[in-house]
Every structure is written in structure tokens, then in C-alpha cells.
ROFIZA-316747 format. One record per residue (C-alpha): residue in one letter; residue number from 1; x, y, z. Coordinates in steps of 0.1 Angstrom, whole numbers. Each point is the difference from the previous one (the first is absolute). Example, Ala and Ser with C-alpha at 12.3 -4.5 7.8 and 13.67 -1.06 7.14 Angstrom:
% residues 2
   code   pos       X       Y       Z
      A     1     123     -45      78
      S     2      14      34      -7
***
This chain:
% residues 118
   code   pos       X       Y       Z
      M     1     298    1039    -656
      K     2     -38       4       6
      K     3     -12      27      23
      I     4     -24     -15      27
      T     5     -23      22      19
      F     6     -17     -11      32
      V     7     -32      20       7
      F     8     -14       1      35
      T     9     -37      10       2
      S    10     -13     -18      31
      T    11       0      10      36
      P    12      25     -18      23
      H    13     -12     -29      21
      S    14     -35      -2     -15
      T    15      12     -27     -25
      A    16      33     -18      -6
      H    17       6      21     -32
      G    18      26      23      16
      R    19      20     -28      15
      E    20      -2     -20     -32
      G    21      11      30     -20
      L    22      30       6      23
      D    23      10     -37      -3
      A    24      -3       2     -38
      I    25      23      31       0
      F    26      27     -17      20
      A    27      -2     -32     -21
      T    28       0      20     -33
      S    29      30      21      11
      A    30      22     -30      -2
      Y    31      -6      -2     -37
      S    32      -5      36     -11
      E    33      14      33      10
      N    34     -26      19     -20
      L    35     -28       3      25
      Q    36     -23      28      11
      L    37     -27       3      26
      V    38     -32      21      -2
      F    39     -23       7      29
      A    40     -34      13     -11
      G    41     -35       2      14
      D    42      -3     -18      33
      G    43      34     -14      -6
      V    44      17      31      12
      S    45     -10     -10      35
      Q    46      25     -29      -2
      L    47      27      26       7
      L    48     -15      17      30
      K    49      21       4      31
      Q    50     -11     -14      34
      Q    51     -23     -28     -12
      Q    52     -10     -25      27
      P    53      -9     -33     -17
      Q    54       4     -19      32
      S    55     -31      17      13
      I    56     -20     -19     -27
      L    57      21     -32       5
      S    58      18       6     -33
      R    59      36      -6      -9
      D    60      21      32      -4
      Y    61      13      -3     -35
      I    62       0      37      -6
      S    63      34       5      17
      A    64      15     -23     -27
      F    65      -5      28     -26
      R    66      31      16      16
      L    67      20     -28     -15
      L    68      -6      12     -36
      D    69      34      18       0
      L    70      18     -33       8
      Y    71     -18     -15     -30
      E    72      10      30     -21
      V    73     -35      11      -7
      E    74       3      37      -3
      E    75     -29      11     -21
      V    76     -29       5      23
      Y    77     -29      23      -9
      V    78     -31      12      19
      C    79     -31      15     -17
      S    80      -2      35      15
      E    81     -37       2      -9
      S    82      -8     -33      20
      L    83      21      14      29
      N    84     -21      32       0
      E    85     -33     -18      -4
      L    86       7     -22      30
      G    87      11      30      21
      F    88      36     -10       4
      T    89      33      19      -6
      Q    90      33     -12     -12
      Q    91      14       6      36
      E    92     -23     -28      12
      L    93      18     -26     -23
      F    94      28     -19      15
      L    95      17      -7     -34
      D    96      15      26     -23
      A    97     -20       1     -32
      E    98      -4      23     -29
      L    99     -35      16      -2
      L   100     -16      -2     -35
      D   101     -34      12     -12
      S   102     -23     -24     -18
      E   103      15       9     -33
      G   104      35      -8      12
      I   105     -12     -33      14
      A   106     -16      -8     -33
      H   107      32       7     -18
      K   108      20     -23      23
      L   109     -26     -28      -7
      A   110       1       7     -37
      T   111      38      -4      -1
      S   112      -1     -33      18
      D   113       3     -34     -16
      V   114     -18     -18      28
      V   115     -24      14      26
      L   116     -10     -20      30
      R   117     -27      13      23
      F   118      -4      -8      36
***
């Protein structure tokens, strides 16, 4: 079975990329169990606690990331360098994720059959 990697690189609520990526994960999980998620660059902000999308009249899709366990998506990685560059810590993330440096992220992408970026 092909390994599919979903890479999140955009900030939440600025575009529909995050919501569309999450929808794609849920749809793909019905057909494949070999999924992994990578959050890098501005995409690490998708996982920040205490977001308030209603203040900008946006839909709160972020809380749906908590459903990943129900869909048996267990491989979630966050770029530690991106986290540091943006001034965040792992404790500020609402989702348990493994921290990887850019070399580790590159390895995950290189071992994937399909990479989808959101």
C-alpha cells in the first residue's frame, strides 16, 4: 500500500488550505491506513491551542484535528526548526506530535509515495 503524506505549510484561517487538507485526510483514511502528516513552516500554527477563528468570522475546523485518532492517523510530525523560528513550543500545540528537524522531515517526504501539500 502506498504511503501518503499530507504536508501543512500554510497558516490557519488565512486560506482554505488547512480545512481542505483535513477533509482530504479524512476521505483518504477510508481507503488507506498508511498516512502521515507533516506540519512545517507556517503550517505548525495549525496546531496551536486557543485559536479564536470566530473573531475573524471563520469556521473552527482546527478542533477536527482531534479526530485523527478515530481515523487511525497516528503518524503526525512537526518541524522543530519551524516551531522555534515562529517562537512556539511543543506545549503550545494541542495535538501530540513527534518533533523532527528538517533532515527528519526530508526523510519522511523521501520515503512517501505521494505527497500532498496544503
